[in-house]
C-alpha positions as CSV (number, residue, x, y, z in Angstrom):
1,M,0.3,-22.6,-95.2
2,I,0.6,-26.6,-95.6
3,R,1.2,-28.6,-92.4
4,V,2.8,-31.9,-92.2
5,Y,2.2,-34.0,-89.1
6,G,4.7,-37.2,-88.9
7,N,6.4,-39.4,-86.5
8,K,10.5,-39.4,-85.8
9,G,11.7,-41.7,-88.2
10,C,8.6,-41.7,-90.9
11,V,10.4,-42.5,-94.1
12,N,7.5,-41.2,-96.0
13,C,7.2,-38.4,-94.1
14,E,11.0,-37.3,-95.0
15,M,9.7,-38.0,-98.6
16,V,6.9,-35.4,-98.3
17,K,9.3,-32.9,-96.9
18,K,11.8,-33.5,-99.7
19,V,8.8,-33.2,-102.2
20,L,7.7,-29.9,-100.8
21,D,11.7,-28.4,-100.4
22,S,11.8,-29.2,-104.3
23,K,9.0,-27.7,-105.3
24,D,9.8,-24.6,-103.2
25,I,6.4,-25.3,-100.9
26,D,6.2,-23.3,-97.9
27,Y,5.0,-26.0,-95.2
28,E,5.5,-26.4,-91.2
29,Y,6.4,-30.1,-90.3
30,L,5.0,-30.8,-86.9
31,I,5.5,-34.0,-85.0
32,L,1.9,-35.4,-84.1
33,D,2.7,-37.2,-80.4
34,D,3.7,-33.4,-79.5
35,Q,0.3,-31.9,-80.8
36,D,-2.8,-31.1,-78.1
37,D,-5.0,-31.6,-81.0
38,K,-3.5,-35.1,-81.6
39,D,-6.7,-37.4,-81.6
40,S,-8.8,-34.5,-83.5
41,I,-6.4,-34.8,-86.3
42,I,-6.2,-38.6,-86.0
43,N,-9.8,-38.7,-86.3
44,K,-9.9,-35.8,-89.5
45,A,-7.5,-37.7,-90.9
46,E,-9.4,-41.1,-90.9
47,K,-12.5,-40.1,-91.7
48,N,-10.5,-38.7,-95.0
49,G,-8.9,-42.2,-95.6
50,V,-5.3,-41.4,-94.5
51,K,-4.1,-44.4,-92.3
52,S,-0.8,-43.3,-92.1
53,M,1.7,-40.9,-91.8
54,P,2.1,-38.4,-92.7
55,V,-0.8,-36.6,-92.4
56,V,-0.9,-33.0,-95.1
57,M,-3.1,-30.4,-94.2
58,R,-4.0,-27.0,-95.9
59,N,-6.0,-24.9,-94.2
60,D,-7.0,-27.2,-91.8
61,N,-8.5,-29.3,-94.7
62,I,-6.7,-32.8,-95.3
63,I,-4.8,-33.3,-99.0
64,N,-3.4,-35.9,-100.9
65,W,0.6,-35.0,-101.2
66,R,0.9,-36.9,-103.6
67,G,-0.7,-34.2,-106.0
68,L,1.2,-31.2,-104.9
């Protein structure tokens, strides 16, 4: 399962959701600020070079959504 962590009003987040929808890829969209492990997600993203929203994960690993 793919998880997309984003923010309200995030243009890039909406773009990722459209890409996933167009490819019939199942995903869960979550608001990052609502997550109890928000700091852990941010730290993992930063360690993987992700510095902006959204953070896209598959099996708890950061992935590049452009390669989906």
